[in-house]
N, C-alpha and C positions, 0 to 999 in steps of 0.2 A: 310466260315465265322463264326466267334463267336462274339457276343456282351453280355457284362455285365455290370450290374449297381451296384455301391459301394457307399452308402450313407454316407456321412461323418457326415450329423447333419440332424435337422428336415426341413432344406429348401437347403441345398448343396449336390451335390452328384458329382462322376467322371463316365464317360461312358468310357470302353474300348471297340475297336474294333479289332479283329484279324483277318487278311487275309494270306491265302497260295496262292500259284502260281495258284492251280486250280480256286481260284475264280477270279481272274482278266486276267489271260494269254489268254484264248480264246478271250476275247474281244480287248484285246491288240493286237493279231495277226490278228484279223479282221481287224481292225483300219490300220495295217500295209500294209497289203494287198490292201487295198482301197487306201492309200498313193500312193504304187507303181503302181496302174491303172493310176493316175492323175500327177505322178511326172515328172518333166521336168528337167533331170540333165545332165549334159555338158558330151558328150559322148555316150549318148544313147538316141535312139528314144522315144518321149513321151509316158509315160506309159510302156518302155520295159526295165527299170533299173531293176537289179536283187531286190528281196526281202531282201535278207541278206544284200545289200547296204543300202538300204533305211531303215533298222534295225540300223545299224550302226550309220545312219545320224540323224534318228528321233526316235531310240526305246526308249530312257530314257524321251522324253518330252510327247511322247504318253502315256508311262507308268504312269508317275505323273498326267496326264490329267485324265486316266481312273480311276486311284486309286481315286483321289480325286474326282471325279463324284460318284463313288459307296460310298466312306465315306457319303458324302453329302447326297444322297438318302437313304442309310440304315439307317443313323442316325435320320433323319427327320421321316422316316416311324416308326422306333423304338419309339421314343419319342412320337408320336401320339398315340401310344398303351398304354401310361401310365396313371394312373388315375389322378397323380399330374399335376399342370399347369406350363409350362416351362415359366420363366421370360427371356427376353431379348434374346440373342443367345448362343449356346453353344461357350465356348472359347477353341480353342487348345492348348494343352501344348506344347509349343514350344520347351523347354530344350528337349523333347524326339524327336521332327521332326527334330531338327537339327543333331540328332545323325544317321540319315537313310543314307545307302551306297545305292542309287539307282543303281548303275552299278552291283552290286555283290548280294544284299541282294535278299532272294526270299520269306520269310515270313516277315510279317509286323505287327506292333502293334501301334495303334494310341489312344491317350487319349484325352478326352473333359472335361472340367470343366460346370456343368450346376447348374443353382438357379432356385429353384420353390418353389410353396407353395400348399399345400394340405389342406383338410378338412376346409374349408372356411364356417364357421357357423354363419348364420346372424339372430338374433333376431330382431323382428319387433312387435309383439303385445306387446302392455303394457310396452314396455322397451324405448320408443321415446317421448320427449316433442316436438312436432310438431306443429306450428304456422303456420298459412297462414296470413299475414299482408294486409290490404290495408288502404290507405290514406285518412283520413278524413280532406278536404281541407279547411283551415281557409280563410276567406275571407280579411282578413288582408294579407295573401300571395299573394292573386289574386290582391289586391292593387299593391302590391310592384312588381309584375312582369309587371302588366299595366305600372305602374310608368318609369318602365327600359326599356319597350319597345319604350315608348314615346320618352324617352331622347336617345335611341339607334338612332332612324328615324327622331329626331328633327334636327333644324338647329342651326349650330354654329353662334353665334353675338359677337360684340366686343363692350358693354356697355362702356359709359364713367365713372361709378361708381360701384365698387364692391357690391354685395348682396351672401348673404348665398349660399352655394353650387357651385360658381362659381370657376372658376381656375386663379390664379394669376401668371403670367410668369415673372420673374424678378430675381434679383441679389442677392443670399447671401452671405455677407462677415462678415468675424470676424473683431470686432473693432481695433483689434491690427494686421490687415493685414496678418495673418497666413493661411486663408483658404478664396477662392473665389470659387461660382459655380453659374451656370445660370439652372433654372429648373422651372419647372410648380407644383404649390402648389395648390392642391385640397382644399378648404376650409371645406371640408367634414372630413379630416384628422386632422384638428384644433382642439384643447383642447376646449372643451365650455367655458371654464374660461378664454379663450384667445381669443376665435371668435370675441368678440366686435370690438378689435381694426383692424381687417383686414376689417370691412365692413366700406362703404362709402369712400373707397380709390380711388385715380384715378391715370394715368400715372404719374409716376416719384415721385408719395410719396414713403415715408420710414417708416419703421416701425422695431422698435427696440425690440429684443427677444431673448429668449434661445430656439434654435430649439429643445433641448432634454425635454425641458418642454411643448413646445408648439404643436409640432407633435406628437400626441398621441400614434401612432402606427407604424411599419415599417419605421423608421425614414432612415435608410440606402436606402431601396427602393423608398421611397418620393422624397429624395435629390439626388438619383443616384449615390451611394457612396458605398463603402465596409462596413463590418461591422465594422472594425476596424477603419476606417475612421468616422464612424456614432458614434462610442463612444468618438470621440475629440470634437464633436459639442455640447459642452456645455459652458455657460458663456456668453459674451456678442456679439451679433451679430446685423446687420442690413440687411432688406431685401426691396430692391427697386423694386417698380411695374414696368415693361416694357410694359405690355399688360394684359388686362381683357378678359377672355374667358367665355363665358356663351351658355349652350345648351337651347334653346327653345324646350319645350314640344311639340312633334307632336300632332295636333289636331285631335279628336277623327271624323275622317271623313270617306266617303268612299276610297278615294285617301289611306288613311292610311289604313284601311282595307284590301284593295286590295293588297298593297305592302306585306302585312304579309301573308295572305292566299289564294292569287289567286283571279282574277277578278270575283265578284258576289258571293263569299262563303258565306261573311257576310255582311248585309246591316243595322243593328242597333247595337247601344251601347250595348244593353241587349244581343244579339246573339253574339258580339263581346266579351263580357265579359265570357259569357257561354262556348264559344269556347277556350278561354284563359284557363279557369277553368277545363275543358274537357281533354286539352293538358297536363298541368299540373298534373292531377291526373294520367294521363295514363303512364307519364314518371316517376312519384314517384313510383306507382304501378309496373313498370317493375322494378326498381330499388329495391324494396319491395321483389320482388319474387326472383330475384338474392340472395338477403340477406338472406330469409327464406330458399332458396335451399341449401347454403353454410352451415347453421346451421344445416340443416338435414345430410349433408354430413358429416360434423364433427363428429356429434352424432354417427353416422354408423361407421364411421373409428374407432373412439375410442372405442365402444362397441365390434367391430367385433376383432379389435386388431391382425391384420394380421402380420404373423412374417416372414418378409422379408429377403431374404438373402443379408444384407447390403454390407458385403466385396465382395462379388459376383456381384452384382449390380454395385458399385463403379469403380471396375476393368472393366467391361463391358461397361459402360458410356465412361469411358477414351479411351477405345480402339475404341468404334463403332464411337466416334468423334475425330479419331486420328488427333492431330494436330490443332484442331479447341477449345480445351479447355486444361487446365491445371487440376493437380490433386488439387490443391488449390480450384479452380472454382467448380469441382464436390463436393468437400467436402464442399463447401458453399452451392450451391444449391441442394444438396442430399435431406435436408427435404422437400422441397417443391415437387420434384421429386416424393419421398416416398408417400407424401399424393395424389398426382395426380392418381400413381401407383395403391395404395391402393383403391381408388373411383373406377377404371375402373375394378379392380377385382370384387368387391363388385358389380358394376352395371352389368358387364356381368354374375356374378352368379345370380344375382335376374332375370334378363331376362330371362338366359337358364331355371331356375327352374320353373318360371311362364309364359312361353311362351309369353315374351312380343317381340314383333318384331317392328323394323324401316321399315315402307312400303316406297316404291318408292313415292308414292304420297303424304306422310308425308314430304318426303326430298323437293319435289317441292314446297309444301305450305308454308313450313319453309325459303326455300330460297328466295320466293316472298316477305314474310313479312320482311325479312332482307333487299330485296332491295328496299322495299318502305320505311323504315326507313331511309335509308341513303338518299334517294330522297327527304324526307319529307318535306324540305323547298326549294325544287327546284321551285316548282310551276308547274312542268309538268302536273301532274293529268292525264288526259284522254291519253297525249301522251306515259307516261311511261306504263300504260296499255295495249296500243295497242302494244309495243314492249317487252312486259313483258317475253313472251316466249324465245325470243331472248336473254333477258340479263340473263334469268335463264341458258339456255342452255351453254352459253358461259363462265358463273362462275364454272358450276358444271363439265364442261371438263376442265378447268384451273388446273394449277399445276400439271399436268400430272394425273387428275383424285383423285388427293389427297383433293381437295375442297370436290368432292363427298362425298368420306369417313369421311370427318371430319362432314359434315352436317348429315350423316347418324347416327354418334357416338352421335351428339348433339340432335338428335331426339330420340335415345333409352334413353339417360339420361333423358329427360323431361318423357319420358313415365313412367321409372322406379321411378322417384322422385312422379310423380302422382301417382303411384301405393303404393307406401311407405307412402304417405300422408293418402291415403285411409284405410291402414291396422292399419296406428297409430292414426286414427280418430282425423285428425288434426284440432285444435281449430282455429278460426277466429276471427282476433281482428282488429278493427278499431284504428288507431292510429294518431297523430296529426304530422305535419312537424317537431316540436320542438322534438318530443320523436324519431321521425326517425333518427333525426340527431344525438342523445344521443347513439341510438341504434350502429351506424356506428361508434362512436367514441370510445366506448367499446373494 
């Protein structure tokens, strides 16, 4: 057997494997003898058919199987011994394979295309602007959240007279009769200059309006029409009230506290407010960590500038997902894939060079945290913790073990990013919710 590597560029190459009869024939003969011992062929007692007959019947298929097995194992072993990192899987050159005469040919040559990267140079010290953000909670944000919670758990009523923040259920009609629609109008969506005419209304009262001027945002969504239809909602219309809906805010009492956090978890308004603030801070800080981590990843990807074999990877993605994606879809999604692949290469390289390992115990703890987060609003509490080991075991064994490998990768990424932040002397910065929203918008 002869294996040769021919590099076409800095990230693509071909591997040729030459086989002669001495490489494969002993294994083929041994397999045919084994077939003969077990074969049940008409006219012969089981296991008594001549090897020559078995060879005529099964020789070609055994030859193909044995050569394919040799190619797979030999190619994998050869590539393991290289210094570069293989990407995707080797792609056989089909044009050459189609020319093979399995019945008469003795010597064979096979060619595979490969994509790879080498010499990944990652610079950390002094080259990154790493910032670890944390939220500085504004009491106004806490007030708004509490108001929303009270509204969400409040009681729906149907008052006689409309007030600010009510919902008016009624009929919208064009004066010329060209349009008619029944919908619920939230007065919070009404422009402040027009709000006064919608206050103090009763059932069957009618208001004249120009919808395009009165409903200050998302006219199509509020009325329940298409954007094209909404563009026509201008001019003289009438809105007739059929019902008034109002949500009475839930009382800040023990029943409300228990509904939100579980029985006895909070017993005073002060404790309730502190709990809401803590949960909000925790949620914002989780989002900020994701944001900070993504910023660091993007910097590392840009600075490391890994030269990926784009043409090879696109071909491999198309063949690996045979029938599931089109060439157009691969072309469209490739930038996202390339970014993810570049980060994976960087993460693995940093982990290898700095002895960063994801331990089994880390996987277990991360899975527990994920499950607790998923059931955070269920109120299960102690029952969840009592069954936690079962939940963790079921999840990690799911998807044929892929869940475990994904969680292992996630733990490694967390550890690598922590290491990067330490090396880069990440700055800590507290920011307001408003600034956080602006960061996300950029």
